DOPALUM-93178 format. One line per field, with one value per residue: residue number from 1; residue in three letters; x, y, z of N, C-alpha, C in turn. Coordinates in steps of 0.001 Angstrom, whole numbers. Layout:
<recs>
k <- (NUM; ...)
r <- (ala; ...)
n.X <- (X; ...)
n.Y <- (Y; ...)
n.Z <- (Z; ...)
ca.X <- (X; ...)
ca.Y <- (Y; ...)
ca.Z <- (Z; ...)
c.X <- (X; ...)
c.Y <- (Y; ...)
c.Z <- (Z; ...)
</recs>
This chain:
<recs>
k <- (1; 2; 3; 4; 5; 6; 7; 8; 9; 10; 11; 12; 13; 14; 15; 16; 17; 18; 19; 20; 21; 22; 23; 24; 25; 26; 27; 28; 29; 30; 31; 32; 33; 34; 35; 36; 37; 38; 39; 40; 41; 42; 43; 44; 45; 46; 47; 48; 49; 50; 51; 52; 53; 54; 55; 56; 57; 58; 59; 60; 61; 62; 63; 64)
r <- (unk; unk; unk; unk; unk; unk; unk; unk; unk; unk; unk; unk; unk; unk; unk; unk; unk; unk; unk; unk; unk; unk; unk; unk; unk; unk; unk; unk; unk; unk; unk; unk; unk; unk; unk; unk; unk; unk; unk; unk; unk; unk; unk; unk; unk; unk; unk; unk; unk; unk; unk; unk; unk; unk; unk; unk; unk; unk; unk; unk; unk; unk; unk; unk)
n.X <- (2898; -261; -3736; -6414; -9242; -12563; -15368; -18815; -21386; -24233; -27588; -29968; -32907; -36385; -37814; -35728; -34786; -37063; -37059; -34634; -35115; -37198; -35921; -34274; -36259; -37351; -35207; -33591; -31159; -29622; -28685; -30311; -32786; -32381; -32110; -34713; -36197; -35111; -32840; -29663; -27391; -25624; -26844; -29146; -28017; -26994; -29409; -30608; -28808; -29247; -28031; -28940; -32030; -33915; -36506; -38119; -38009; -38871; -41620; -41779; -40004; -41273; -43416; -42477)
n.Y <- (81701; 82299; 81780; 83895; 82987; 83652; 84108; 83754; 85667; 84444; 85260; 86260; 84477; 85505; 84668; 84246; 86891; 88069; 86725; 87632; 90354; 90411; 89341; 91491; 93410; 92292; 92366; 90085; 87495; 85331; 83080; 82993; 82594; 80066; 78462; 78784; 77518; 74999; 74026; 73595; 76322; 76723; 75326; 76820; 79181; 78167; 77519; 80069; 81124; 79611; 77134; 74922; 73117; 72953; 72075; 71022; 72903; 75527; 76166; 76340; 78461; 80595; 81006; 82323)
n.Z <- (-6888; -5376; -5776; -4945; -3069; -3539; -1642; -2040; -583; 1037; 363; 2762; 3436; 3103; 5324; 7222; 7431; 8625; 11101; 12219; 12371; 14194; 16407; 17036; 17605; 19979; 21584; 21819; 21709; 19220; 20503; 22821; 21590; 20378; 22739; 23852; 21930; 22047; 20725; 19076; 19055; 16988; 14930; 14563; 13560; 11127; 9917; 9589; 7855; 5693; 5127; 6369; 6531; 8700; 9140; 11221; 13183; 12373; 12802; 15596; 16034; 14755; 16415; 18571)
ca.X <- (1829; -1467; -4940; -7326; -10557; -13632; -16588; -20032; -22261; -25545; -28668; -30894; -34319; -37333; -38075; -34593; -34812; -38128; -36644; -33604; -35764; -37953; -34946; -33832; -37398; -37553; -33969; -33224; -30007; -29815; -28487; -31527; -33867; -32048; -32415; -36119; -36734; -34550; -31981; -28254; -27319; -24972; -27772; -30003; -27230; -26996; -30758; -30788; -27851; -29717; -27304; -29722; -33438; -34549; -37953; -38839; -37903; -39426; -42902; -41496; -39346; -42212; -44375; -41836)
ca.Y <- (82653; 81639; 82510; 84238; 82403; 84580; 83408; 84530; 85745; 83981; 86173; 85724; 84289; 86445; 84084; 84557; 88339; 88321; 86259; 88470; 91650; 90142; 89211; 92872; 94062; 91732; 92389; 88698; 86990; 84014; 82067; 82901; 81928; 78629; 77902; 78764; 76501; 73731; 73589; 74096; 77677; 76685; 74869; 77977; 80042; 77520; 77639; 81421; 81340; 78847; 75914; 73841; 73372; 73166; 71888; 70755; 74069; 76751; 76438; 76768; 79734; 81645; 81255; 83077)
ca.Z <- (-6602; -5026; -6232; -3850; -3168; -3246; -1203; -2228; 575; 751; 684; 3699; 2987; 3717; 6641; 8077; 7698; 9572; 12468; 12708; 12736; 15419; 17517; 17416; 18257; 21295; 22371; 22072; 20859; 18592; 21556; 23659; 20799; 20319; 24018; 23979; 20980; 22398; 19658; 19130; 18501; 15662; 13941; 14197; 12704; 9824; 9345; 9126; 6748; 4571; 4837; 6942; 6323; 9976; 9003; 12431; 14144; 11961; 13399; 16957; 15985; 14341; 17518; 19693)
c.X <- (517; -2680; -5848; -8677; -11572; -14892; -17744; -20820; -23624; -26573; -29580; -32274; -35181; -37671; -37002; -34519; -35902; -37726; -35608; -34193; -36552; -37051; -34524; -34997; -37596; -36301; -33401; -32063; -30406; -29613; -29669; -32603; -33613; -32408; -33945; -36734; -36226; -33710; -30587; -28119; -26570; -25938; -28744; -29289; -27205; -28340; -30984; -29912; -28309; -29002; -27971; -31177; -34176; -36027; -38692; -38849; -38607; -40690; -42722; -40932; -40374; -43242; -43799; -41802)
c.Y <- (81808; 82481; 82736; 83552; 83484; 83854; 84310; 84495; 85245; 85096; 85533; 85556; 85286; 85962; 84421; 85993; 88690; 87932; 87218; 89854; 91454; 89976; 90598; 93549; 93591; 91837; 91033; 88342; 85672; 82910; 81903; 82268; 80470; 77975; 77762; 77703; 75096; 73141; 74147; 75412; 77625; 76185; 76015; 78898; 79485; 77641; 79074; 81770; 80544; 77552; 74712; 74101; 73663; 73031; 71720; 71914; 75322; 77129; 76952; 78202; 80857; 81926; 82178; 84566)
c.Z <- (-6347; -5534; -5029; -4122; -2699; -2832; -1470; -962; 135; 1161; 1741; 3097; 3686; 5166; 7633; 8444; 8747; 10998; 13027; 13156; 14068; 16635; 17985; 18147; 19681; 22156; 22754; 21172; 20213; 19593; 22411; 22909; 20717; 21581; 24206; 23117; 21290; 21346; 19825; 18478; 17164; 14581; 13611; 13315; 11273; 9125; 8839; 7940; 5439; 4224; 5511; 6840; 7609; 9994; 10276; 13424; 13663; 12586; 14859; 16989; 15658; 15425; 18575; 19335)
</recs>
């Protein structure tokens, strides 16, 4: 018999929630935002999920 692994969902930070809401308001995808900022879309996803800090990108993201 195997044991099921349960993954805990990470809570989005307030910053990530604001970014996601703004993407919806502007009708923009994460892919489009990543391209505008000049970063990899997978890295943006990791930043929003909280697994990457993205220190050098937050200021650019918040200006868009």
